[in-house]
C-alpha positions in Angstrom: 74.4 102.5 100.9 75.1 102.7 97.2 77.5 105.3 95.8 75.8 108.6 94.6 75.9 108.8 90.8 78.2 111.4 89.1 75.0 112.4 87.2 73.8 113.9 90.4 76.7 114.9 92.7 78.9 117.9 92.1 82.6 117.5 92.8 82.8 120.7 94.9 80.9 123.8 95.9 82.9 125.7 93.2 81.3 123.7 90.5 77.8 124.9 91.2 76.3 128.4 91.2 74.1 129.9 93.9 70.6 128.5 93.5 68.8 131.8 94.0 71.0 134.9 94.0 68.1 137.2 94.9 68.0 135.6 98.4 70.8 136.4 100.9 71.9 132.9 102.0 72.2 132.5 105.7 70.3 135.7 106.4 66.8 135.3 105.0 64.3 132.9 103.5 61.5 133.5 101.0 58.1 132.7 102.3 55.0 132.0 100.1 51.5 131.2 101.3 49.1 128.7 99.8 46.7 131.5 98.9 49.5 133.4 97.0 50.4 130.2 95.1 46.8 129.6 94.2 45.7 133.1 93.2 48.7 135.1 92.1 51.0 132.9 90.1 48.6 132.0 87.3 49.7 128.4 86.7 47.8 126.4 84.1 47.4 122.6 83.9 49.7 122.7 80.9 52.4 124.5 82.8 52.3 122.1 85.7 52.1 119.0 83.4 55.4 120.1 81.7 57.1 120.4 85.1 55.8 116.9 86.2 57.0 115.4 83.0 60.4 116.9 83.6 60.6 115.5 87.1 59.5 112.0 86.0 61.9 112.0 83.0 64.8 112.8 85.3 63.7 110.1 87.7 63.4 107.6 84.9 66.9 108.5 83.7 68.2 108.2 87.3 69.4 111.7 87.4 68.2 112.5 90.9 68.9 111.8 94.5 65.8 110.8 96.5 66.0 108.6 99.6 62.8 106.6 100.2 60.3 108.3 102.5 60.8 108.0 106.2 58.0 108.9 108.5 55.9 108.8 111.6 52.6 107.2 112.0 51.1 108.5 115.2 47.5 107.3 114.7 46.5 104.1 112.7 46.1 104.9 109.0 47.8 108.3 109.3 51.3 109.3 108.1 53.8 112.1 108.4 56.5 111.7 105.8 59.8 113.4 105.1 60.4 113.6 101.3 63.8 115.0 100.4 64.9 115.2 96.8 67.5 116.7 94.5 67.0 117.2 90.7 70.2 118.8 89.2 68.6 119.7 85.9 66.0 121.8 87.6 68.4 123.3 90.2 65.9 121.9 92.7 66.9 120.7 96.1 64.8 120.5 99.2 62.4 118.5 101.3 58.6 118.2 101.8 57.3 117.4 105.3 53.9 116.0 104.4 51.0 114.7 106.5 47.9 112.7 105.8 45.2 112.3 108.5 41.9 110.9 107.0 39.8 111.9 110.0 40.7 115.6 109.8 37.2 116.3 108.4 36.0 116.0 112.0 38.1 119.1 112.8 37.1 121.0 109.6 40.7 120.5 108.3 42.0 119.1 105.0 43.2 115.5 105.1 46.5 116.3 103.5 48.9 119.1 104.4 52.6 120.0 104.5 55.4 122.4 104.0 58.3 122.5 101.5 61.8 123.9 102.3 64.1 124.6 99.3 67.8 124.7 99.9 70.7 126.4 98.2 72.7 123.7 96.4 76.1 125.5 96.8 75.9 126.0 100.6 72.9 123.9 101.9 71.3 126.9 103.5 67.5 127.1 103.3 66.3 129.7 100.8 62.5 129.2 100.7 59.6 127.9 102.7 56.2 127.4 101.1 52.9 125.6 101.6 52.7 122.1 100.1 49.0 121.5 100.0 48.4 123.0 96.5 51.6 121.4 95.1 50.6 118.0 96.5 47.0 118.4 95.2 48.2 119.2 91.7 51.2 117.0 91.1 49.8 113.6 92.0 46.9 113.9 89.4 49.3 115.2 86.8 51.5 112.0 87.4 48.3 110.1 86.6 47.9 112.3 83.5 51.5 111.4 82.4 50.5 107.7 82.9 47.4 108.1 80.8 49.5 109.5 78.0 51.7 106.4 77.9 49.5 103.7 79.3 45.8 104.3 78.5 44.1 103.0 75.4 44.0 105.3 72.5 40.7 107.1 72.3 39.7 106.5 75.9 36.4 108.2 76.6 35.2 107.2 80.1 36.8 107.7 83.5 35.8 106.5 87.0 37.0 108.4 90.1 36.4 106.8 93.5 37.0 109.4 96.2 36.0 113.0 95.6 38.3 114.8 98.0 41.2 117.1 96.9 43.0 114.4 94.9 39.9 113.1 93.2 38.7 116.5 92.3 42.1 117.5 90.8 42.1 114.5 88.6 39.3 115.9 86.5 41.3 118.9 85.0 44.5 116.9 84.9 43.0 114.0 82.9 41.0 116.4 80.8 44.4 117.9 79.7 45.5 114.6 78.1 42.3 112.9 77.1 40.9 114.8 74.1 38.1 112.3 73.6 36.9 112.2 77.2 33.1 112.1 77.2 32.1 111.0 80.7 33.5 111.0 84.3 31.8 108.9 86.9 32.4 109.9 90.5 31.6 108.4 93.9 32.4 109.3 97.5 31.4 107.8 100.9 30.1 111.3 101.7 27.4 112.0 99.1 27.5 115.8 99.6 31.2 115.8 98.7 30.4 114.1 95.4 27.5 116.5 94.7 29.8 119.4 95.3 32.4 118.1 92.9 29.7 117.7 90.2 28.4 121.2 90.8 31.9 122.8 90.8 33.1 121.1 87.7 30.2 120.4 85.4 30.1 123.9 83.8 33.9 124.0 83.5 34.2 120.7 81.6 33.0 119.7 78.2 32.5 116.1 79.3 29.6 114.8 81.3 30.2 114.4 85.1 27.8 112.1 86.9 27.6 110.4 90.4 27.7 106.7 90.0 25.0 104.7 91.9 27.6 102.1 93.1 31.3 101.2 93.0 30.4 98.6 90.4 28.7 101.1 88.1 31.7 103.4 88.5 34.3 100.7 87.5 32.4 98.9 84.8 33.0 100.3 81.3 35.6 102.8 82.5 38.7 103.1 80.4 40.6 104.7 83.3 39.8 104.1 87.0 41.3 106.3 89.7 41.0 105.4 93.3 41.7 108.4 95.6 40.6 107.3 99.1 42.4 106.8 102.4 45.6 104.7 102.5 44.9 101.7 104.7 47.4 99.4 106.3 44.9 96.6 106.1 43.2 96.7 102.6 39.4 96.6 102.4 38.8 95.6 98.7 35.6 96.9 97.3 36.3 96.6 93.6 35.6 93.2 92.2 38.0 91.8 89.7 35.2 91.0 87.2 34.1 94.6 87.1 37.3 95.8 85.5 37.1 96.4 81.7 39.6 94.6 79.5 42.3 97.0 78.5 41.5 99.4 81.3 44.2 101.6 83.0 43.9 101.4 86.8 45.4 104.3 88.8 45.4 103.7 92.6 46.9 106.6 94.5 45.7 104.9 97.7 47.8 101.7 97.4 45.9 98.4 97.5 43.2 99.8 99.8 40.3 99.0 97.5 41.7 96.5 95.0 41.6 92.7 95.1 45.1 91.1 95.0 43.7 89.0 92.1 43.3 92.1 90.0 46.8 93.5 90.8 48.5 90.2 90.1 46.7 89.5 86.7 47.4 92.9 85.2 49.5 92.6 82.0 51.7 95.4 83.2 52.2 96.7 86.8 54.0 99.9 87.5 54.8 102.1 90.5 56.4 105.6 90.7 59.2 104.5 93.1 60.1 101.0 94.0 62.3 102.2 96.8 59.3 104.0 98.4 57.1 100.9 98.0 59.7 98.8 99.7 59.7 101.3 102.6 55.9 101.1 102.9 56.0 97.4 102.9 58.7 97.5 105.7 56.3 99.4 108.0 53.3 97.2 107.3 51.5 98.5 104.2 50.9 96.4 101.0 50.5 93.1 103.0 50.4 91.0 99.8 53.6 92.7 98.5 53.7 93.8 94.8 53.2 91.9 91.6 56.1 91.5 89.1 57.2 95.0 88.2 57.2 96.2 84.6 58.7 99.6 85.3 58.7 102.8 87.3 56.5 105.3 85.6 59.4 107.7 85.0 61.2 105.0 82.9 58.1 104.9 80.6 57.8 108.7 80.5 61.5 108.9 79.6 61.2 106.4 76.9 63.4 103.8 78.5 60.8 101.2 78.9 57.6 100.6 76.8 54.2 101.8 77.8 51.0 100.3 76.4 51.8 97.8 73.6 48.4 96.2 73.0 44.9 97.6 73.3 43.8 94.6 75.3 46.4 95.1 78.0 45.0 95.8 81.5 47.5 98.0 83.3 47.9 99.2 86.8 50.1 102.1 87.8 50.4 102.7 91.5 51.6 106.2 92.2 51.9 107.5 95.8 53.9 110.7 95.1 57.6 111.5 95.0 59.8 114.3 96.3 61.3 114.9 92.9 57.9 116.2 91.7 57.5 118.5 94.7 60.9 120.2 94.5 60.8 120.7 90.8 57.4 122.5 91.0 58.5 124.3 94.2 61.6 125.7 92.5 59.5 127.0 89.6 57.1 128.6 92.1 60.0 130.3 93.8 61.3 131.7 90.5 57.9 132.9 89.4 57.0 134.4 92.8 60.2 136.4 93.0 59.7 137.7 89.4 56.2 138.8 90.2 57.0 140.0 93.7 54.7 137.6 95.3 55.6 136.5 98.9 58.1 138.0 101.3 61.6 137.7 102.7 61.8 136.7 106.3 64.9 136.9 108.5 66.6 133.8 109.7 
């Protein structure tokens, strides 16, 4: 195990202040529900994008502690992951216990769920518990938005989104925040009614055109940015042909290599991930059977300006982001502060 950097670790408890003085450590925790987060805290995409940029910048500058995910996989193609992280600049320390079960639609439940626990940095005691569904739904698409800012072609106008669940849906406002010339979003889902609902829900909210693609090929062809937001599969089932990908496109799989040909991944001019440590973990438990192409950077390094983003309009770039605990705890800490200020949520005894 490598030594923890002095950029992260405090020398003693006396060198750090209580994380949240409004909460009596060791006696109570602050509890916030998903509905309260969604309806009473008034977050905008711009607010959240700023927080995600901050988390990625700190990750890129190595000013964080975040062990690679560890997890349980009780049913094939499911996962339950522990995601601890500490970001000193945000006074954010805690863990997300997240779960993804693609067959949950059979039980009228969301595919992805979870909880976040925040801890007091000075003593380690838990200070807050909150739902993680909304945070997860928002932060992953906003990482894609950060990638678009640095890696997409200038003036990109057309996006393809394969998978219209929570993650696919949330990419529309997230990408709209950073793509001022966005004209058209093509969507597709294996459940046609899910794609139709997305179009119905978003068409009046967005200035761009939102259409259901007739096929995967139509969705991918001519798209400047392609997002795949489907189930994460241990054994990939590529459905996107390499020759459909537009030269200079930005490819954003948040479902690993589930739908992509190895040929496409390997030939990209730049290949990025969010966390190489986490990708190595997934490979150790059987995911990414082909491994990874040569790595250009972690996306945080590009957001922080340490490594270059797009350098030529002709570059085809893939950025594979699966989500990191640093994003979760930074957003969760801001939620806690905002909730206390607005008297949203409640204190529960330990």
